C-alpha positions in Angstrom: 40.0 142.3 121.3 39.7 138.8 121.5 36.8 137.0 119.3 34.3 134.7 121.1 33.7 130.8 121.1 36.1 127.9 120.3 35.7 124.2 120.2 35.7 124.2 123.9 37.6 121.5 125.7 35.0 119.7 128.3 34.1 121.2 131.4 35.3 118.0 133.2 38.8 118.5 131.7 39.1 121.9 132.7 38.0 121.3 135.9 40.3 118.6 136.4 43.0 120.9 135.3 42.1 123.7 137.7 41.8 121.2 140.6 45.2 120.4 140.0 46.4 123.6 139.7 45.0 124.2 143.3 41.8 126.2 142.0 38.4 125.2 143.0 36.3 124.4 140.3 33.0 125.7 141.9 35.0 129.0 143.2 35.4 130.5 139.5 32.3 130.3 137.4 34.6 131.2 134.2 36.7 128.6 134.4 35.4 127.2 131.2 36.4 130.3 129.4 40.3 129.4 129.1 39.4 127.2 126.0 38.2 130.2 124.7 41.7 132.3 124.7 44.0 128.8 124.3 43.9 124.9 123.8 46.1 122.2 123.6 45.5 119.4 121.4 47.4 115.8 121.1 47.8 113.7 118.2 49.5 110.9 117.3 52.5 112.3 115.6 52.1 115.9 116.9 50.8 118.4 119.2 49.2 121.6 118.9 48.7 125.0 120.9 46.3 127.3 119.4 45.6 130.8 120.4 42.8 132.7 119.8 43.8 136.2 118.7 42.6 138.7 116.2 44.5 139.1 113.0 44.9 142.8 113.7 47.7 141.6 116.7 50.9 141.1 115.7 52.5 138.2 117.1 56.3 137.9 117.8 58.6 134.7 118.6 61.3 136.2 120.9 63.3 132.9 122.0 66.9 132.3 121.2 68.1 129.0 119.6 69.1 127.7 123.1 65.8 128.7 124.1 63.6 127.0 121.2 65.6 123.9 122.0 63.8 124.0 125.6 60.2 125.5 124.6 58.5 128.2 122.7 58.0 131.9 123.6 55.9 134.6 121.5 54.7 138.0 122.4 51.2 139.4 121.8 52.0 143.0 121.0 50.1 145.3 122.6 47.6 143.3 124.6 46.7 142.6 128.5 45.7 139.8 130.7 42.2 141.6 130.6 41.9 141.7 126.9 42.5 138.1 127.0 39.7 137.0 128.7 41.4 137.6 132.0 38.2 138.8 135.1 39.9 141.8 136.3 41.2 141.6 139.9 41.6 138.3 139.6 44.1 137.9 136.8 46.6 136.0 138.8 43.7 133.0 138.9 42.7 133.3 135.7 46.6 132.9 134.3 47.0 130.0 136.7 43.7 128.2 135.2 45.2 128.6 131.7 48.6 127.2 132.6 46.8 124.3 133.9 45.3 123.4 130.4 49.5 122.1 129.8 49.2 119.3 131.8 46.5 117.5 129.5 49.6 116.7 126.8 52.0 114.7 126.8 54.2 116.7 125.1 54.0 119.7 127.2 55.8 120.5 130.5 53.9 123.6 131.3 52.8 127.0 130.6 53.3 129.8 131.5 51.7 133.5 130.9 53.1 137.1 131.9 52.1 140.6 131.2 54.7 143.2 130.6 55.5 146.6 128.7 55.1 145.5 125.1 52.1 143.2 125.7 51.5 139.4 127.1 54.3 136.9 126.6 53.1 133.0 126.4 56.1 130.7 127.0 55.8 127.0 126.8 58.5 124.3 128.2 58.7 120.9 126.3 58.4 117.7 128.0 60.4 114.7 126.2 60.5 111.0 126.9 62.0 109.6 130.1 63.1 106.3 131.4 64.1 103.7 128.3 62.8 105.7 125.8 64.7 108.9 126.8 66.2 110.3 123.8 70.2 110.5 123.5 70.0 114.7 122.0 66.2 115.5 123.0 65.0 118.4 120.1 61.8 119.4 119.4 60.8 120.4 115.7 58.2 123.5 115.6 55.9 125.0 113.2 54.6 128.9 113.7 51.6 129.6 111.2 48.2 131.9 111.3 44.7 131.0 110.4 43.5 135.1 110.0 40.0 133.9 109.1 39.7 131.9 112.4 41.5 134.1 114.2 44.1 131.9 115.3 47.6 131.7 115.8 48.9 128.0 116.0 52.0 126.4 117.2 52.8 122.5 115.8 55.1 120.9 117.5 56.4 117.0 117.6 59.9 115.8 118.9 62.7 114.9 116.4 63.2 111.4 115.6 66.3 110.3 116.9 68.1 107.3 118.9 67.4 107.1 122.7 70.0 106.6 125.2 70.0 103.2 125.5 70.2 102.8 121.4 72.7 105.7 121.4 74.8 104.2 124.1 74.9 100.8 122.2 75.6 102.7 119.0 78.3 104.6 120.8 80.3 101.5 122.0 79.8 100.1 118.1 81.5 102.8 117.0 84.3 102.9 119.5 84.8 98.8 118.8 84.9 99.3 115.1 87.3 102.3 115.6 89.5 100.2 117.7 89.0 97.2 115.4 89.9 100.0 112.4 93.2 101.0 114.5 94.1 97.5 114.8 93.5 96.9 111.1 95.6 99.8 110.5 98.4 98.9 112.3 98.4 95.3 111.3 98.2 96.5 107.5 101.2 98.8 108.3 103.6 96.4 109.5 102.4 94.4 106.8 103.2 97.0 104.3 106.8 97.4 105.9 107.3 93.5 105.6 106.5 93.8 101.8 108.7 96.7 101.5 111.7 95.2 103.2 111.1 92.0 101.0 111.1 94.5 97.8 114.0 96.2 99.2 116.2 92.6 99.5 115.0 91.7 96.0 116.2 95.6 94.7 119.3 94.8 96.5 119.9 91.3 94.6 118.7 92.6 91.3 121.9 93.8 89.6 120.2 95.7 86.8 117.5 97.3 88.3 118.9 100.5 87.6 118.4 99.7 83.6 114.3 100.2 84.6 114.2 103.1 86.7 114.8 106.9 86.0 118.0 108.1 85.6 119.0 110.7 88.4 122.1 111.4 90.5 121.9 109.3 92.4 122.1 106.1 90.4 123.6 107.7 87.3 126.2 110.0 86.4 126.2 112.9 84.2 129.4 114.4 82.3 129.6 118.4 81.4 130.4 119.4 78.1 132.6 122.3 77.2 131.7 124.9 75.3 131.3 124.4 71.6 133.6 127.3 70.4 132.8 129.3 66.8 135.7 129.2 65.1 137.2 132.4 63.9 140.1 132.7 61.6 142.6 135.4 62.7 144.7 134.8 59.5 142.0 136.5 57.5 143.1 140.0 59.6 146.4 139.1 61.0 149.8 138.5 58.4 150.7 134.8 58.8 153.6 133.4 56.6 155.6 136.5 57.0 155.2 139.8 58.9 155.4 142.1 55.9 152.4 140.6 54.3 150.3 143.7 52.7 153.2 145.9 54.3 154.2 149.3 52.1 158.2 149.1 52.4 159.7 153.0 52.7 161.1 153.6 49.3 163.8 156.3 50.2 164.5 158.7 47.2 168.2 160.6 47.0 171.3 159.5 46.1 172.9 158.7 49.6 174.1 155.8 50.1 172.0 154.4 53.0 169.1 155.0 50.6 170.6 153.5 47.7 171.7 150.5 50.2 168.0 150.1 51.4 166.9 149.9 48.1 169.2 147.6 46.7 168.2 145.2 49.3 164.6 145.6 49.1 165.1 144.8 45.3 167.3 141.8 46.3 164.3 140.7 49.0 161.6 141.0 46.1 163.5 139.0 44.0 163.7 136.1 46.8 167.7 136.6 47.3 167.0 136.6 51.0 170.9 135.8 51.8 172.2 138.5 49.8 169.5 141.1 51.5 170.9 140.0 55.1 174.6 140.9 53.7 173.4 144.3 52.0 171.4 144.8 55.4 174.5 143.8 57.6 176.2 146.6 55.2 173.9 149.0 55.9 173.9 148.5 59.4 177.3 150.5 59.5 175.9 153.4 57.7 172.7 154.0 58.3 171.9 157.3 60.4 168.1 158.0 60.0 166.0 156.2 62.8 163.1 155.5 59.6 165.3 153.5 57.6 166.7 151.7 60.7 163.6 149.9 61.7 162.4 149.4 57.9 165.7 147.7 57.4 165.6 145.9 61.0 161.7 144.7 59.7 163.1 143.7 56.2 165.8 141.7 57.6 163.3 139.9 60.2 161.4 138.9 57.1 164.3 137.8 55.1 165.3 135.9 58.2 161.6 133.8 58.2 162.0 133.4 54.4 165.4 131.3 54.9 163.9 129.4 58.1 165.2 131.1 60.9 162.7 131.9 62.8 163.5 132.4 66.4 165.5 135.2 64.9 163.1 136.5 63.4 160.8 136.8 66.3 163.3 138.5 68.3 164.2 141.3 65.4 160.3 141.6 65.2 160.2 142.1 68.9 162.8 144.6 68.6 161.0 146.6 66.1 157.8 146.8 68.4 160.1 148.6 70.9 161.8 150.7 68.4 158.9 152.2 67.0 155.7 151.5 68.7 153.4 153.4 66.4 155.1 152.3 63.4 153.4 150.3 60.5 156.0 147.6 61.0 156.1 147.5 64.5 152.0 147.0 64.3 152.7 144.3 61.6 155.3 142.6 63.8 153.0 142.6 66.5 150.0 141.3 64.6 152.4 138.5 62.8 153.9 137.2 66.7 150.2 137.6 68.3 149.3 134.9 65.5 152.1 132.9 65.6 151.6 132.5 69.5 147.5 132.0 68.8 147.9 128.7 66.9 150.7 127.2 68.9 148.1 127.8 72.0 150.5 129.9 73.6 147.8 131.9 75.7 150.3 133.6 77.6 152.4 135.5 75.1 149.3 136.0 72.5 147.7 137.5 75.1 150.7 139.9 75.5 151.2 141.0 71.8 147.1 141.1 71.4 146.9 143.7 74.6 150.3 145.6 73.1 148.2 146.3 70.2 144.9 147.3 71.7 147.3 150.2 73.5 149.5 151.4 70.6 146.8 150.8 67.6 143.7 151.4 69.3 142.7 153.7 66.1 143.5 150.5 63.7 140.3 149.8 62.0 140.6 146.2 62.8 141.1 147.2 66.7 138.0 145.1 67.7 140.5 142.2 66.6 143.3 142.4 68.7 140.4 142.9 71.6 139.1 139.5 70.4 142.2 138.0 70.3 142.9 139.2 73.8 139.6 137.7 75.1 140.1 134.5 73.6 143.6 134.3 74.8 142.2 135.3 78.6 139.4 132.8 78.0 141.9 130.1 77.7 144.0 131.7 80.8 140.8 130.8 82.7 140.5 135.1 83.3 136.6 135.0 83.3 136.4 138.4 84.3 138.6 140.2 81.7 138.2 137.8 78.9 134.2 138.8 79.5 135.1 142.6 79.4 137.4 142.2 76.2 134.7 140.1 74.5 132.0 143.2 75.7 134.2 145.6 74.2 133.6 143.6 70.8 129.9 143.4 71.5 129.8 146.9 71.6 132.5 148.6 68.9 133.1 145.6 66.5 131.8 147.1 63.0 129.7 144.7 61.9 126.5 143.2 63.9 128.2 139.3 63.3 131.2 140.3 64.9 129.3 141.7 67.4 126.9 138.8 68.2 130.4 137.0 68.4 131.6 139.1 71.2 128.1 138.6 73.2 127.6 134.5 72.0 131.3 134.2 73.4 130.5 136.1 76.7 128.1 133.4 77.6 130.7 130.7 76.7 133.1 131.8 79.2 130.5 131.5 82.0 129.5 128.4 80.5 133.3 127.2 80.4 133.4 127.6 84.1 129.6 126.1 84.7 127.8 129.2 86.0 124.8 128.0 83.8 122.5 131.0 84.9 125.1 133.6 84.1 125.7 131.6 81.0 122.1 131.5 80.3 121.3 135.1 80.6 124.4 136.2 78.3 122.7 133.7 75.4 119.4 135.3 75.7 121.3 139.2 75.8 123.0 138.0 72.4 119.4 136.5 70.8 117.6 139.5 72.0 120.3 141.9 70.5 121.3 140.2 67.4 118.5 138.0 66.6 119.7 137.1 63.0 123.1 137.1 63.6 123.2 134.1 65.8 121.4 132.0 64.0 125.1 132.2 61.8 126.7 130.4 64.8 125.2 126.7 65.2 127.6 126.3 68.3 125.3 129.3 70.0 122.3 126.9 70.0 124.3 124.1 71.5 125.9 126.1 74.5 122.2 127.4 75.0 120.5 124.2 75.2 123.6 122.7 77.4 122.9 125.8 79.9 119.1 125.1 80.4 119.9 121.4 80.4 122.1 121.7 83.5 119.7 124.2 84.6 117.0 121.4 84.8 114.7 123.2 82.3 115.0 119.7 80.1 111.9 120.8 77.9 113.5 123.8 76.8 117.1 122.4 76.4 114.9 119.2 74.4 113.2 121.5 72.4 116.9 123.7 71.3 118.6 120.3 70.8 115.6 119.3 68.3 115.8 122.6 66.7 119.6 122.3 66.0 119.6 118.8 64.8 116.8 120.1 62.3 118.8 122.9 60.8 122.3 121.1 60.8 122.2 117.6 60.5 125.1 117.3 58.8 126.9 118.7 61.7 129.8 116.6 63.3 128.8 118.2 66.6 124.7 117.1 66.3 126.0 114.1 68.5 125.9 116.7 71.5 122.4 117.4 70.8 121.5 113.2 70.1 123.4 112.3 73.9 121.6 115.1 75.4 117.8 113.9 74.3 118.8 110.5 75.4 119.3 111.5 78.8 117.1 113.8 78.9 114.0 110.8 78.0 116.2 108.7 80.8 115.6 111.2 83.3 112.1 111.2 82.6 111.7 107.3 82.8 111.0 107.2 78.6 113.9 104.4 78.6 113.3 103.2 75.4 113.5 106.5 73.8 116.6 107.0 76.0 118.3 103.9 73.8 117.2 104.7 70.4 119.0 108.4 70.8 121.9 106.6 72.2 121.8 103.8 69.3 121.8 106.9 66.9 124.3 108.6 68.4 126.5 105.6 67.8 125.3 105.4 64.2 125.5 108.7 63.0 128.9 109.5 64.7 130.5 106.5 65.1 134.2 108.1 66.2 132.8 110.7 68.0 133.1 111.4 71.8 129.0 110.9 71.8 129.7 107.3 70.4 131.9 106.5 73.4 129.7 107.5 75.8 127.0 106.2 74.5 128.2 102.5 73.9 129.3 102.5 77.4 125.8 103.3 78.4 124.6 100.9 76.5 126.7 98.2 77.4 125.5 98.7 81.3 122.2 97.1 80.2 122.9 94.5 78.0 122.5 96.3 74.8 124.7 94.9 71.8 125.8 91.7 74.2 125.4 88.5 72.6 125.0 85.9 75.3 127.8 83.9 73.7 130.6 86.6 73.7 129.1 88.8 76.2 132.2 89.2 78.3 134.3 88.7 75.5 132.7 92.0 74.1 132.4 94.0 77.9 136.5 93.3 78.0 137.5 93.8 74.5 135.6 97.3 74.7 136.5 98.6 78.0 140.3 97.3 78.2 141.0 97.6 74.5 138.6 99.7 72.2 138.7 103.1 75.1 142.3 102.2 76.6 143.6 105.7 75.1 140.3 107.9 75.2 141.0 111.4 75.7 137.6 113.4 75.1 139.1 116.4 77.5 138.7 118.9 74.9 135.0 118.2 74.5 134.2 117.3 77.9 134.9 118.1 81.7 136.6 114.9 82.4 136.5 115.1 86.3 134.3 112.7 86.4 134.9 110.4 83.2 136.8 107.6 85.6 134.0 107.4 87.6 131.6 107.3 84.3 133.5 104.6 82.8 134.2 102.5 86.1 130.7 101.9 86.9 129.7 101.2 83.2 132.4 98.7 83.1 131.1 97.0 86.6 127.6 97.1 85.2 128.2 95.8 81.7 130.0 92.9 83.1 126.8 92.3 85.5 124.3 92.7 82.5 126.5 90.1 80.8 126.2 87.8 83.5 130.0 88.1 84.6 128.8 89.3 88.7 132.5 87.6 89.7 134.1 89.4 87.8 132.6 92.5 87.9 133.5 92.4 91.6 137.0 92.4 90.8 136.4 95.5 88.6 134.9 97.3 91.3 137.6 96.0 93.6 140.1 97.1 91.3 138.9 100.7 90.4 137.4 101.5 93.8 140.1 104.0 95.1 140.0 105.9 91.5 136.1 106.7 92.0 135.4 110.0 93.7 134.4 110.2 97.6 133.2 113.6 97.5 131.0 115.1 95.1 128.2 117.8 95.7 124.8 117.3 96.4 124.7 113.4 95.4 126.5 110.4 97.5 129.9 109.7 96.4 130.4 107.1 93.6 132.9 105.3 95.8 130.1 104.6 98.5 127.8 103.7 96.1 129.8 100.9 94.4 131.2 100.0 98.0 127.5 99.2 98.6 127.2 97.4 95.3 130.4 95.2 96.2 128.4 94.2 99.3 125.4 93.4 98.0 127.4 91.3 95.1 129.7 90.0 97.7 127.3 88.1 99.6 124.7 87.1 96.8 127.9 85.0 95.3 128.4 83.5 98.7 124.7 82.3 99.0 125.2 81.3 95.4 128.1 79.0 95.9 126.4 77.8 99.0 123.2 76.9 97.2 119.7 76.1 99.0 121.3 72.6 99.6 124.8 72.7 100.4 127.1 69.9 99.9 130.6 69.8 101.1 131.8 70.7 97.5 129.7 74.3 97.7 130.6 74.9 101.5 134.1 74.7 100.9 134.0 76.7 97.3 131.9 79.6 99.7 134.5 79.3 102.4 137.6 79.8 99.9 135.7 82.2 98.2 135.3 84.2 101.6 138.7 84.0 102.7 140.4 85.5 99.1 137.6 87.9 98.6 137.0 88.9 102.2 139.3 91.4 103.7 138.9 93.3 100.3 135.2 94.3 100.9 134.8 97.5 102.3 132.5 97.6 105.6 132.5 101.0 106.8 128.8 101.2 105.2 127.7 98.6 107.2 125.6 98.2 104.1 125.9 93.8 103.5 123.4 92.0 105.4 125.3 89.7 107.7 122.9 86.7 107.2 125.7 85.0 104.8 128.3 85.0 107.9 125.8 83.0 109.5 125.8 80.2 107.1 128.8 80.3 106.1 129.6 79.6 110.0 127.2 76.7 109.7 128.9 75.6 106.5 132.8 75.5 108.6 131.2 73.6 111.5 129.7 70.9 108.7 133.1 70.5 107.4 134.7 69.9 111.2 136.3 73.0 111.2 134.3 74.7 114.5 136.9 77.1 115.1 136.2 78.9 111.8 133.1 78.5 112.5 133.1 79.8 115.8 135.3 82.7 114.5 132.5 83.5 111.4 129.8 83.9 114.0 131.4 86.2 116.0 132.1 87.9 112.8 128.5 88.2 112.7 127.7 89.5 115.8 130.3 92.2 115.5 129.0 93.3 112.0 125.3 93.1 113.4 126.3 95.5 116.4 128.4 97.5 114.3 125.3 98.1 111.4 122.8 98.9 114.5 125.0 102.0 115.3 125.1 102.7 111.7 121.6 102.6 111.3 120.2 104.0 114.4 117.7 106.0 112.7 115.7 102.7 112.0 113.7 102.6 115.2 112.1 99.1 114.1 115.7 97.9 113.3 113.9 95.4 111.6 116.6 93.7 110.2 117.8 92.4 113.3 114.2 91.3 114.4 113.5 89.6 110.7 116.6 87.6 111.7 115.4 86.8 115.2 112.2 86.1 113.7 113.4 83.5 111.3 115.4 81.9 114.3 112.7 81.5 116.5 109.8 80.2 113.8 112.7 77.3 112.9 112.7 76.2 116.6 109.4 76.5 117.3 108.2 74.6 114.1 110.5 71.6 115.4 109.2 71.8 118.7 105.8 71.5 117.4 106.6 68.9 114.7 108.3 66.9 117.9 104.9 67.3 120.0 106.5 69.2 122.5 104.3 71.2 125.2 102.8 74.3 124.1 104.6 76.2 127.0 107.9 75.7 124.8 106.4 76.4 121.6 104.4 79.6 122.4 107.2 81.8 124.2 109.3 81.3 120.4 106.4 82.3 118.4 105.7 85.6 120.1 109.4 86.4 119.3 108.3 86.5 115.3 107.5 90.3 114.4 104.3 91.2 112.3 106.9 92.4 109.6 108.2 89.1 108.9 107.0 86.9 106.1 106.8 84.4 108.8 104.2 85.9 110.7 101.3 84.1 108.8 103.0 80.9 109.7 103.2 81.8 113.4 99.3 82.6 113.4 98.5 79.4 112.2 100.7 77.8 114.4 98.8 79.7 117.3 95.3 78.6 115.9 96.7 74.8 115.8 97.7 75.0 119.3 94.6 77.2 120.5 92.5 74.3 118.8 94.4 71.4 120.5 93.9 73.1 123.7 90.0 73.0 123.0 89.7 77.2 122.3 88.0 77.0 119.2 87.0 80.8 119.2 91.0 81.7 119.9 92.0 79.4 117.6 89.8 81.3 114.8 91.1 84.6 115.5 94.5 83.4 115.2 93.2 81.8 112.0 91.5 85.2 110.7 94.6 87.0 111.5 96.7 84.7 109.7 94.3 85.8 106.5 95.0 89.2 107.0 98.6 88.6 107.0 99.1 86.3 104.1 100.1 87.5 100.8 97.8 88.1 97.7 97.6 84.7 96.3 97.2 82.9 99.5 94.4 84.9 101.0 91.9 82.3 99.4 93.6 79.1 99.4 90.5 76.2 99.9 92.5 74.8 103.2 93.1 77.9 105.0 89.5 79.2 104.1 87.9 75.6 105.3 90.0 76.1 108.8 88.4 79.4 109.7 84.8 78.0 108.5 85.5 74.8 111.0 86.6 77.1 113.6 83.7 79.1 113.7 81.1 76.0 113.5 83.1 74.8 116.4 83.0 77.8 118.4 78.8 78.0 118.0 79.2 80.9 115.2 77.0 79.2 112.5 76.1 82.5 110.2 79.6 83.3 110.3 80.6 79.5 109.7 78.0 79.3 106.7 79.3 82.6 105.3 83.0 80.7 105.1 81.9 77.8 103.7 80.1 80.0 101.1 83.6 81.5 100.3 85.2 78.5 100.0 82.8 77.1 97.6 83.4 80.0 95.3 87.2 80.2 95.6 89.3 79.7 92.8 92.5 79.8 94.6 94.7 76.6 95.1 96.8 75.6 98.0 100.2 76.8 98.1 101.4 73.3 100.0 102.7 75.6 103.2 99.3 74.9 105.3 99.5 71.2 104.7 103.7 71.4 106.0 102.2 73.3 109.2 99.5 70.6 109.6 96.2 72.3 109.1 93.9 69.7 108.3 93.0 69.0 104.6 89.6 69.9 102.9 86.6 67.5 103.1 85.3 66.3 99.5 82.4 68.1 98.0 80.0 66.1 98.8 80.8 66.6 102.8 81.3 70.4 102.5 77.3 70.7 101.1 75.8 68.2 103.6 77.8 70.5 106.2 76.8 74.1 104.4 72.8 72.5 104.0 73.0 71.8 108.1 74.4 75.1 108.8 71.6 77.1 106.7 68.8 74.2 108.3 69.9 75.1 111.7 69.4 78.9 111.2 65.9 78.1 109.7 67.3 79.1 106.1 65.5 76.4 104.3 64.8 78.3 100.9 68.6 79.1 100.9 69.4 75.6 101.5 67.0 74.2 98.9 68.8 76.6 96.5 72.1 76.1 97.4 71.1 72.3 96.5 69.7 73.1 93.1 72.6 75.3 91.9 75.5 72.7 92.8 73.5 69.7 91.3 72.6 71.7 88.7 75.7 74.1 87.5 78.8 72.4 89.5 78.7 68.9 88.4 78.2 67.6 91.7 76.5 64.1 92.0 73.8 63.8 94.8 74.7 60.8 96.8 71.7 59.0 98.7 72.9 60.9 102.1 72.6 64.6 100.2 69.3 63.4 98.2 67.8 62.1 101.5 68.7 65.9 103.0 68.1 67.6 99.7 64.3 65.7 100.2 63.8 67.1 103.8 65.1 70.5 102.9 62.5 70.4 100.3 59.5 70.0 102.5 60.8 72.3 105.1 60.0 75.1 102.7 56.3 74.7 102.7 55.9 75.6 98.7 53.5 73.0 97.0 56.0 72.3 93.9 58.6 71.7 96.7 56.6 69.4 98.4 55.7 67.4 95.3 59.2 67.4 94.4 60.1 66.0 98.3 58.2 63.0 97.5 59.3 62.3 94.4 62.8 62.1 95.4 61.8 60.4 98.6 59.8 57.6 96.6 63.0 57.2 94.1 65.4 56.7 97.0 62.9 54.4 98.3 63.2 52.1 95.3 66.8 52.1 95.2 68.6 48.9 95.6 70.4 47.8 97.3 69.2 47.6 100.7 70.7 50.6 102.6 70.2 52.8 105.4 68.7 55.6 103.5 66.7 53.8 101.6 64.8 53.0 104.7 65.0 56.5 106.1 63.0 57.4 102.9 60.8 54.7 103.0 60.0 55.8 107.0 59.5 59.5 105.8 56.8 58.5 103.4 55.1 56.3 105.5 52.5 59.3 107.1 52.4 60.7 104.0 50.7 57.4 102.7 48.7 57.0 105.4 47.6 60.4 105.6 46.7 60.4 102.1 44.2 57.3 102.6 42.6 59.5 105.0 41.6 62.0 102.3 44.1 64.3 103.9 46.2 65.1 100.6 
């Protein structure tokens, strides 16, 4: 139930509320009881709804977030209107009276009460400011709480602060303008960046040795794969050499038969080194021998006797016949082993393979059968039969009698794949070898170099570097350590650690001066000028590339399919490093057809050298012409073009064609107009071709820059001649933002607008020129003064003041560019201070003006002349500070006493007159 008594709203207010709701005050004597249940209080910062309700009654807010933005709704659970004080039978009239209470608050639009099944629902609707005070995003903050001791449920509410519709519109407009300005600035910056990038590209093209400062990669460098370093195996430890019967126990037939006696005699003569008598005895024996066993032994003995006498070919043939007569005999095995070793040492892989395979077939049970398989594997590897060779090496890995021999088979399996440049499979085989034979692989130094080589070509440079360095630590004295040193140089070069790369190249040369790596290293070092003395640079390069390495053949150590490219590029670069650009061009022309035209994954060397030749050729033409061509330089350039031009490749469209225009002009100047027209036509054909080849470049920036250069030159000439703006402006509009002349274009636009009496438009062009300026010209005094002056003339005193202050603080120097375009010079310091003070005082900024005087007079070394002293005194008097008034009077008095008589002396005396008369009246 409700508890009695509230501080009541005045009867007059309640009556007024009831009247407004259409209910007569006198009609209901209980009208004042509304305030016993609900009241609304309006404060400066917020409003408050207080509902009188017992603490035992549950009050539950029941609105959604959307409803909360429009008002509040609470449920008084379990109550009826009668419980709240409504007279029975007159509930509706009572509700209207309660609802009328809301109209007394400026933040409440209306109040509703209704009775439903769960209780009484009280809803309030917010009222927000309207008209000019209307909020852009009207929201009401609320705070619900209970005062149980007073039996009250309280709702405080206040509008959430925010901009009005008018302010929001201003902010939105400002944001849109700023976004538009930012977009324009971004676009301009993008154009400027493209212009700078284009200039850098041109600069890079003219830098012959820029590759010496860049990371090594496949786009710029040539990397030569190494052949696997094979671990030597001495077959002569297991196979007979010198003679096939080494270690052979000849048959010693018993008995008194003629053939037995003759064979024993031949054997005795053989052991007495009487090889010719051996052959005669065996000849006699051949006609009488009947036993096959003795026949085979006799043939084997004859073959070895022939070897002793130097009849090698006949001996080999006899050994082959022994192999055919008795495949399983010891003599046949020895014969095959001997021939296999001979053919292996003679690099006759096919014949060696034949005999090693014969041994694996007919003597597979031999204790050294693994040697036969190893020999067959090596022969197959030499014949590039990788799969069959791998099968034989695996047999050795699985069946050899010692772990070291098994490890050899495993390692050589990896070498096979390395030979075929199948680096992933090679690395897998090396991994298997290291896992199965961890101790044994340490006995094969080549294993580490080959494994590191596989890692290198798989791009695992850090792991490869670790293995190469580990090899150097273990095998410093190895003659093959040049491989590790050279590869470490390349790894550092790929990472951009160029000084470390040079150190490793130099170490390769110093430690292994006669190795393949030393020659390759010297080529790389000479490419960037290392080891070249200016006085003998060309001779050093010529001697090295044409004499020292004329017969350089590293085919046993590296794959040479790109060696010619490597050597040719190094030769051209070395001449460039020596400053011999024309010689470099000639070498490139001579070697062009030897360069690779098709390569996997990278541009061809031929294309790269062709581009280099094009840029180099253009550079030489422009150098011969010079900045200020003479007849002699014109003739030299045209002669060079006539001789060399037809040889330069044109298919790539890589040469910037501007040199053709300059040659055309040179021809005309020399009185050869027809040749000039021919060169001009060649220029237009080249530009058209290049445009097709470079169609991916939507901006066609090179063409635009060329048009910009020609158009600005013509526009500037017209401007200097004083021609009408109507002729100049269309030409200036053809100068694109990306052009370095876009800055000059905006300056001329600014001067044109100023000449036409439009300082605001002139100022905009000057500001744009500043944005387009390079970093060293943005704050040059002449440009800052021009912008400040235009602000002042356009009626923007604050902007003008800021610009003059920036000019005062500028530390840059004028580049001379603006003076040549006709931009006015900067006044002296006294004039600049006077202008800046005038601007400050026109804005009532007396204190800043006085501070400016004090700063410049005390810190910059500026001496105040009479006009500035008078101005300073006036500024001080306007600040209103007593100490400044005193100082102002002292300055005026000093100025009034200065000789000779001048205008400012009289002005100071007049300024003091009112002060003196006032002083006499006692007002000071």
